[in-house]
C-alpha positions in Angstrom: -14.1 6.6 -15.3 -14.0 3.8 -13.2 -10.4 1.5 -12.3 -10.8 -1.9 -13.3 -8.9 -2.6 -9.4 -12.0 -2.3 -7.1 -12.0 -2.4 -3.4 -14.2 -5.7 -2.6 -15.9 -7.6 0.2 -13.8 -10.4 0.4 -12.4 -10.9 4.1 -8.5 -10.8 5.3 -8.6 -14.4 6.5 -11.0 -15.5 3.2 -8.1 -14.0 1.4 -5.5 -15.5 3.0 -6.7 -18.3 3.1 -7.0 -18.7 -0.4 -3.6 -17.6 -1.7 -1.5 -20.6 -2.4 1.9 -18.3 -3.9 2.9 -16.3 -1.0 4.8 -16.0 2.1 3.1 -17.7 5.3 0.4 -16.2 6.6 1.8 -14.7 10.0 4.6 -12.5 7.4 1.0 -11.2 6.0 -0.7 -10.6 9.2 2.3 -8.8 10.4 2.3 -6.7 7.4 -1.0 -6.0 8.1 -0.6 -5.2 11.5 1.8 -2.6 10.9 -0.1 -0.9 8.2 -3.5 -0.5 10.5 -1.0 0.6 13.6 0.4 3.5 11.0 -2.4 4.5 9.2 -5.3 4.2 11.4 -7.2 2.4 8.7 -8.6 -1.0 8.2 -7.6 -3.2 5.5 -10.0 -4.1 2.4 -8.9 -6.2 -0.2 -8.6 -4.2 -3.9 -8.9 -7.0 -7.1 -7.6 -10.2 -6.4 -4.5 -9.8 -4.9 -4.1 -6.2 -3.0 -4.9 -5.1 0.2 -5.7 -1.5 0.5 -6.1 0.6 3.7 -7.9 4.0 3.5 -8.9 5.9 -0.2 -8.6 8.9 -1.9 -10.4 10.4 -4.6 -8.1 11.6 -7.4 -9.0 13.6 -10.5 -7.8 13.0 -14.4 -7.0 15.6 -16.3 -10.3 15.3 -18.2 -12.5 16.1 -14.6 -13.4 12.6 -13.8 -12.7 11.6 -10.6 -11.6 8.0 -9.2 -11.4 6.5 -5.7 -8.1 4.4 -5.0 -6.0 2.8 -1.8 -4.1 5.2 0.3 -1.5 2.8 0.8 -1.2 -0.8 0.5 0.8 -3.9 -0.1 0.0 -7.1 -2.2 2.0 -10.8 -1.4 3.8 -12.2 -4.8 5.4 -15.4 -5.5 8.6 -14.1 -4.8 8.3 -10.3 -3.6 6.3 -8.0 -1.6 5.2 -5.1 -3.5 4.3 -2.3 -1.2 2.2 0.8 -2.8 3.2 4.3 -1.8 0.8 6.3 -3.9 1.8 9.6 -3.1 5.4 8.2 -4.4 9.0 8.6 -2.5 9.4 12.2 -2.7 11.5 13.6 0.6 11.9 9.6 1.2 15.1 9.6 0.4 17.1 9.3 3.3 14.6 7.0 4.8 14.8 4.7 1.9 18.6 4.7 1.9 18.1 3.6 5.9 15.1 0.7 4.6 17.4 -2.3 3.8 17.1 -4.5 0.5 14.4 -3.3 -1.8 13.7 -1.6 -5.0 11.4 0.9 -6.4 8.9 1.7 -9.2 7.1 4.8 -9.5 5.0 4.4 -6.7 6.3 0.8 -5.5 8.5 -1.1 -3.3 9.4 -4.0 -4.0 11.4 -6.6 -1.2 12.0 -10.0 -1.5 12.4 -10.6 2.2 10.8 -8.8 5.6 14.4 -9.6 7.9 16.1 -7.7 5.0 14.3 -4.2 6.0 13.7 -2.0 9.0 10.2 -1.6 10.0 10.3 0.9 11.7 11.5 2.9 8.4 8.7 1.1 6.5 6.0 2.5 8.7 7.9 6.1 8.1 7.8 6.0 4.6 4.2 4.6 4.4 3.0 7.6 6.6 5.6 9.9 4.1 3.5 8.8 0.9 0.3 9.8 2.8 1.4 13.1 3.5 2.8 13.4 -0.1 -0.8 12.3 -1.3 -2.1 15.2 0.9 -0.1 17.5 -1.0 -1.0 15.9 -4.4 -3.1 18.3 -6.9 -4.9 15.8 -8.5 -5.8 14.6 -4.7 -9.3 15.6 -4.4 -10.1 14.4 -0.9 -8.9 11.3 1.8 -11.6 8.9 3.0 -11.7 7.5 6.4 -12.3 4.2 4.7 
């Protein structure tokens, strides 16, 4: 089974130049630098609007496998969406120190970067990746 959202060949520069409805490019560059430094992975554009870092292979109950990014973010018109693919297990204390945000199942929503602590965000990203390493459906963490 192949997911609809796949990694693309679009460069980060081209992606940032083409977007008209999101935050300043320097904010996205700041987030990209945070992800690169914390994960050690280079950014890849997934689909039309997600900047992902690293990848992992996971297995469905049917036995089929698919690839997805380890962690990433999407700049949206009114918010940043941070994808914490390993979820927020063991992140309760960190989330309480992050600053103004909302969470979904594996998403962290932030309206203003000034409202959050980047050091705490980095720890949440790394904890999410660690959670993936312990996930029963995660087959393999890839270096890309």
